[in-house]
N, C-alpha and C positions, 0 to 999 in steps of 0.2 A: 503494499499499499504506500509507504514512503517513496518508492520510485515513482509511483504514478502522481503522487503529489508534487514531487520534484518536477515532472514533465509539465504538470498543469501550471506551476508557478513560472516556470520558463516560457511557456506560450503566451501566458498573461504579460510577461515582461517584453517579449518580442513584439506582440501586438500593440501595446502602449507605445513602445519606442518607435514603430513604424507609423503609427497615426500621428505622432509629433514630428514625423520627419527627421529623426534623428539617426545617425549611424552609430555603430557598436563603439567606434572611436569617440564621438561626440559624448555619449552617454558615460562610457569609461572615464574620459577627462572631467566630467562633471562630479563624478563619486570619488575619483582618485585611486583608479585601477587601471590596468592595461585592457586593451579590447579584447584580448583572447579570454580575460575572466568573464566578460560580458557574454562571449561565445559559449563558454562552457556553462554559465548560469542557463542561458536560452536552451541548451541541448541537455540540461540536467545532468551534464557531467560532475559538476561541482553543486553541492548543496548551497542553498542561500541561508545564512544566518539572520538571526531576528534583527541584529543591527545592521546588516547589509540591506535587508529588506526594508528596514526603515529609511535608509539613505537613498534606495532607489525610489521608494514611493515619493520622497520629497522632490528629488530630481525630475520625476515624471509628473508630478503635480496630481498625485492621488493619494487617498489614504490607504494604510497597508491592506486594509480590508479588500481593496480592489483585486489584489492577487488571488484571493480565495473565492472570488464570485464564481459561482457555477459549480465549484467544488463542494461547497458546504451543502448545496441542495442535493447533489448526486450522492454524496458520501454520508451525509446526516440521515437520510431515510434508511439507508442499509445499516448504519451503526445503531440508529434507534430500535429497528427490528431485531438485530442481533442482541442488544442489551435486553429487550422485552422477553426474547425467548430464553435468554439465560436466566432472568428473574423467574419466569414461569417454571423452568427446570428445576431450579433451586428450591422455589416455593413447592412443588409437587415433592420432591425428594424429602424435605422437612415434613411434610404431612404424612408421607409413608413412614418416616421415623417414628412420629408422634404416636401414629395408630398402633404400631408394632409394640411401643413402649407401653400402651394403655392395655394391651391384651394380655 
């Protein structure tokens, strides 16, 4: 799942950079890295730290949340479903244990 999130962040980064008409070099200069680093972020070869994401958001004129748009909707529903299923299974297991103790 982490790799999928890294790819999503890279795609959002590339999309916003292109919308603004910035080259990788332009963006790299704005945040103090080399253009190769921007390439690696966009390709998800290198992970974005929270601090780097914060700097990129500022340089691109967006909130940090921008990078997660689309991801949260797609992944949130699955995560909620998984958590609900796990809670149900735990509840059923507890119920079974209580019944066997009462007998």
